[in-house]
C-alpha positions, 0 to 999 in steps of 0.5 A, spaced: 491 471 486 486 467 483 478 470 483 475 476 484 478 482 487 475 483 494 478 488 499 473 487 505 477 483 511 484 485 516 490 486 512 496 485 517 501 489 514 509 486 514 515 488 517 520 486 512 525 482 516 533 483 516 540 479 517 544 482 521 549 485 514 542 488 513 541 483 507 534 480 507 531 475 511 527 472 507 526 465 511 523 469 517 518 473 512 516 467 510 515 463 517 511 469 519 506 469 514 505 462 515 504 463 523 499 469 520 495 464 515 494 459 521 490 464 525 486 465 519 490 471 516 489 470 508 490 478 505 497 482 506 500 488 505 508 488 504 512 494 502 509 499 505 512 505 510 512 499 515 515 494 510 521 500 509 520 499 501 524 506 501 530 502 504 529 497 499 533 496 492 529 494 486 531 487 486 530 487 493 523 490 492 521 483 487 524 478 492 519 481 498 514 481 493 515 474 491 516 471 497 510 473 500 506 471 495 511 464 495 508 464 502 501 466 502 500 462 496 496 464 490 488 465 493 491 470 499 491 477 497 496 482 496 497 489 496 504 492 495 508 499 496 509 502 489 509 509 491 516 513 488 517 521 487 516 521 479 510 518 476 515 514 471 519 511 478 512 510 480 509 507 474 515 501 474 514 500 482 506 497 479 509 494 473 515 491 478 509 489 484 505 485 479 510 481 476 512 480 484 505 477 484 501 482 488 494 484 487 494 492 488 499 497 488 498 501 494 501 508 492 503 514 496 504 521 494 509 525 491 512 528 497 520 530 495 518 537 492 512 539 497 510 545 495 510 543 488 505 538 490 498 541 488 491 537 487 492 539 479 500 536 480 497 530 484 491 529 480 495 529 474 500 523 477 496 519 480 491 519 473 498 517 469 499 512 474 492 509 473 492 509 466 499 505 465 499 500 471 497 493 470 495 493 477 488 496 481 491 503 484 489 505 491 490 510 494 495 511 500 495 518 504 500 519 509 502 525 512 507 523 516 511 519 511 509 524 505 512 531 507 506 533 510 502 532 503 494 530 505 490 528 500 483 533 501 476 530 499 475 534 492 482 530 490 480 524 492 472 523 489 475 526 482 481 520 482 475 515 484 472 517 478 478 512 474 477 505 473 483 503 476 483 507 482 480 502 487 480 505 494 483 509 499 488 508 505 488 514 510 494 514 516 488 516 521 480 514 522 478 519 517 476 526 518 469 527 516 471 530 509 475 526 507 470 521 509 465 522 506 469 523 499 469 514 500 461 516 500 461 520 494 466 516 491 464 516 482 463 508 484 464 502 489 470 505 492 475 502 498 476 506 504 480 502 509 482 504 517 487 502 520 489 500 528 495 499 532 496 492 533 504 490 536 509 487 532 517 484 532 522 490 531 525 491 524 533 492 523 533 497 520 527 501 523 525 499 531 517 501 529 510 498 532 506 494 527 499 496 524 492 492 522 487 494 517 480 492 516 477 495 510 470 497 513 467 502 509 465 503 502 461 508 497 
């Protein structure tokens, strides 16, 4: 993206398209983005939950992000999923996303060892990622896809003090305590809400698609 990063507006989370043999269908992805651009969309999310990042190897991740950037253009804003179950891999995915053309890394909590992921562990993970990531980091609170791990308000508030952690994407319209964390954050902090919208099925995971609006700032 050229110019100043701003996170207001509509961000459709993009599906990742596949051929029948489960290889990437980047041509259909590019056509999908062109149709969105024709309707005024200039902001995109690649490799979120609906982008099926968990089904992709690093090379495929890079190809998807690069294809989105090429189709969306240099002026578009691009968030890319970069979460993993280790701090080292998450940092590597943030670097991969940056090299492929993303503007922001969307990072879901590590969750394989769920019972060990207390607030101290989560804060340590996100702070280490934010220190090393070449991209600004957006917290991605998605309990349904993270073994039930739910970032609490105090954790979000503490992490908001890091200059490279720029916002929170909650799975649902946030509960009062978490919503208040956006307003109590240490500085300008984006809290994005997501609504359901219908998109076509994917090859690997038939599920409806989401839209998001960044509509709350501290």
